[in-house]
N, C-alpha and C positions, 0 to 999 in steps of 0.2 A: 504493500500500500504506500509506504513512504517513497519508494522509487517512482511510483505512478504520480504521486504528488509533486515530486521534483520535476518530472516531465511537464506536468501542467504548469508549474511555475515558470518554465522556460518559454512557454508559448502564450501565456497571458499577456495582454496588451500593455498594462501599466506596471511600473516597477513596484508600486505600493501593493497591488494585488499579488504580484509575484513574491514579494517579501513575506506576505502573510502565509502564502502556500508553503514557501521554504521553511518558515518557522514551524508550521505544523509537521512537515516532514522531519525536521530536526528533532522534534519532541518524540516522534515515533522511533527514530533511529536511536535516541538516547534510552528509551524504554527497552528497546531490543538489544542494547549493547553493541550496536553495529558501528564499529570504529571507522570503517571505510565510508559508510554513509554519512557519518557525522563530519568527517574531515572534508568530504566533497561539498556537503551542503553548507557548512560554515564558510567555505571559500565562495560559493555562489551567493550567500547572504552578504558577504563583503562586497562583491561586485555590484549587486543591486543597491545596497545601502550607499555605496560611493556614488552611484549614478544619481540617487536622490539628493546627495550632497551632504550627508552626515558622515564626514570623513573620519571623525573620532570613533564612532561606532563601527565603521567599516574596518578600521585598524584592529579593533578588538576581535572581530570575526576572523580576519586574516591571521592574527597572532594565534588564536585558538586552533584554526585549521593547520597552521604551520607546525605547532607542537604535536598534534595528532598525526600529521603526515610524516613528520620526522620519525616518530615511533614506529609507524607502519612501513617506512622506507619508500613512501610514494613520491618519487623524485619529481615527477611532472607537477604534482600539486604543490610541492615545496617551491619549485621554480616559479609557478604562477603566483603564489603568495608573496614571495620575495619581490617580484616585479610590481605587484599591486601595493605592497607596503611602500615601495619607492614612489608610486604615484601619489599616495595620500600624503607623504612627507613633502613631495613637490607641491601639492595643492596648498599646504600650509606655508610654503616658502622656506622649508628646511632643506636647502639644496644639498648640503654636505651629507646629511643622513640619507636623503633620497639617492644620492650617487652611490653610497655604500650598499644599500639594499639592491640597487639596480645592478651593480657589478657582481654581487653574489649570484643574482639570477642569471646574468650573462655567462658567468663562469660555469654554472651548473648546466645551462643550455648547451654549451660547447662540450662539457664533460660527457653528457649523456647522448650527444649527437642529435640535437633538436634544432636544425638550422632555421626553420621558420620562426620559432620563438626567439632564437638568437637575434634575428632581424628585428622583431618587435621590440626586444629589450634594447637594441641599439637605438631605435627610434625614441624610446623613453629616455635613454641616456643623453641623446642629442638635445632633447627638450630641457633636461636639467642643465646641461652645459650652456645652452642659450640663456637660461635663467641666470646663470652665474656670469654671463658676459663673454664666455669663451666661444665665440661664433665659429672660429676655424675648426675646433674640435667637433662642434655640433655638425658642421657640414661634412666632415670626414665620416662621422658615424652614420649620417643619413645616406651618403653615397653607398656605404657598405650595406646598409639596410635595403635600399632599393635594388641593388645588384642581386642580393639573395632572393628577394621576392620575384624578380624577373627570372632568375634561374629556375624557380619552381613554378612559374606561371601563375602566381597569386596576384591577380590584377587588383583586387580590392585592397589588399595590403600595400601594394605598390602605390595605389592612389593616395593612401594615407601618408606614405613616405613623401610623396611629391607635395602634398599639402603642407607638411612640416618644412620642406625645403622652401616652399613659397613663403611661409611664415618667417623663416630666417632671412630670406631676401628682403622682405618688407621691413624687418628690423634694421637692416643695413641701408634702408631707403633706396634699394634697387628696384624701383616700382615696376619698370617694364619687365624685368626678369620675374618678379613676384607674380605679376599678372599672367605671364605665359605658363609658369609652373602651376598656378592655381587653375587656369583653364584646362591644362592637361589632366590634373587631378579630378576636376569636376566632370570632364567628359567621360573618364573611366567610371566614376561613381554613378553617373546617370545611365551609362550603358549597363551597369550591373544592378541598377536600382538600389544602390547603397545610400539610402537617405541620410543616415547619420554622417556618413563620410562627406556629404555635400556641404555641411555646415562650415567647416574650416575654409574650404576653397572660396565659398561666397564671402566669408568674413575678410579673407585676404584680398579678394577682388575689390571689396569695399575700401580697404585700407590703401590699395594701390591707386584706385580712382581718386580717393581723397588726397593722396600724395601728389597726384597729377592735377589737382584742382578741378576735377570733373565731379562736381558735387551731386548732380542728379543721378549719375550712374552709381556713385558711392552709396547714396541713399537707397537705391533699388537693391543693390547687393546686400547691404546690411539688413534691410527688411526681409529679404529672402532667407538669409541665415537665421534670423529671429523666428520666422514662421516655421521653418523646419525644426529648429531646436525645440520649440514648444510642442510641435506635433509629435516628436519622437522622445519627449521627456528627457532633454539634455540641458538642465538649467545652467550648469557651469559654462557651457558653450554659448548659451544665449546671453549670459552676463558678459562674456568676453566680446561678443558682437556689439553689445551696448557700449563698450569702451570706444569702439570706432564711431558709433553714432553720436556719443557725447562730444567727441572731437569734431565731428561734422557740424554739430550745432554751434560750437565755438567758432568754427571757421566761417560760418555765415552770420555771425554776430547775434545768434540766439543764445546769449550767455546765461540767462536764467534757466532755460531748458537744459543747457549743457551742465550747469551746476546741479540741478535737480537729478539728472541722470547719473552724474558722477557720484553724488551723495548716495544714491540708491545702490550703486555698485560697491562702494566702499563699506557700506553697512550690511550688505546682504550676507548671510552666513554661508551661502554656497559659493560665493566668489572665490576664485583662486587668488592666492597672494600675488601671482603674476598679473592678474587683471587689476588688482588694487594698486600695485606698483606702477602699472602702465597709466592709470588714470589719475593717480595722486598729484603729480605736478600740475596738471590742468586744474584740478579741484583747488589746490593751494593758490594758484594764480587768480582764479575766479573769486575765491574767498576775499582777496584784497580788493578786487575791482568792483564787486557788486555792493550795493547799499545794504545795510543790515536788515531792512524790512524784506527785501527781495531774497536775501539768503535765508532768513528765518522761514519765509513762506515755502521756499524750495525744499528746505530740510523737513518741514512738517509734511508736505505732500509726498516726499520720497519715503518717509517712514510709515505713511498710512497705506501704502499700496503693496500688493504682492506682484510677483514677476509677471504673471499672466495679464494683470491690469496694465502694468507699465508697457508691456509689448503691444497689447491691443491699442492703447492710446497713442503710442508713438507711430504705429503703422497706419492708423486711420486718421490721425490728426490733420486738420486743415490749416492753411495759412503759411505753410513752408514753401518758400520760393528761393531755391539755391541759385 
């Protein structure tokens, strides 16, 4: 019964539904003393909980799964847990700890001969290096990642690697290159109907268009990233797309809206530290420029809304003329 529940948890549409089903499965595995079932289900609970945005609880699930998997000698689950612990530390901005977990996962992937996950872990490590400002190492890891995925014909994973390359190019303000890489990634994702994979390319296309002062195109791409992120329940990706939209508002002199959006990102519990660090300089600048009454109103409005409300209002709002 517990294994059936686990399968149902994988196919349910919302992460909250899936989490509830996995928790029921975990209870049954615990009652039956099924160590293997507990280890795998705890890992799955971590993945779902991280998607929801509760990174601290996700860490607890991964740690419990890791301990059980180590006792059982389940190398693949150990490898997965190490990588996801890296992700949660990255989300908190703890880049050194994230790198340590990630390298452990990478070493294990190489030790047991799991090249596809080696590539995935290289992509994770590249994101950590980019967060630390080591762009050259990030690019080296991404090239290795993409080469492995190409070798094994994993087009969806290759698309995600290209999206990360596009992100790095945008960080370097190489907007033409970022645009091309994002378009390549997006084309693969659309061909494969990989909806979640489309979010980052659209976000980078927005950033590239913003960098090239093509504000209408930037707005369209950011909106598309937000729509898909909400559709597939990826709040952290939606919040990162909002970073670009806040910058867009500031670029077209809609400073109050930019400040409200930036405030929302900075105070949202699901925001990656990377997103907060990306928007913090603009928020600080607007803090000085805007009158106190405008700031106070923006802060009040930002704190009163949830992510779905913010996205819906920004996508449907009237009066924006870039």
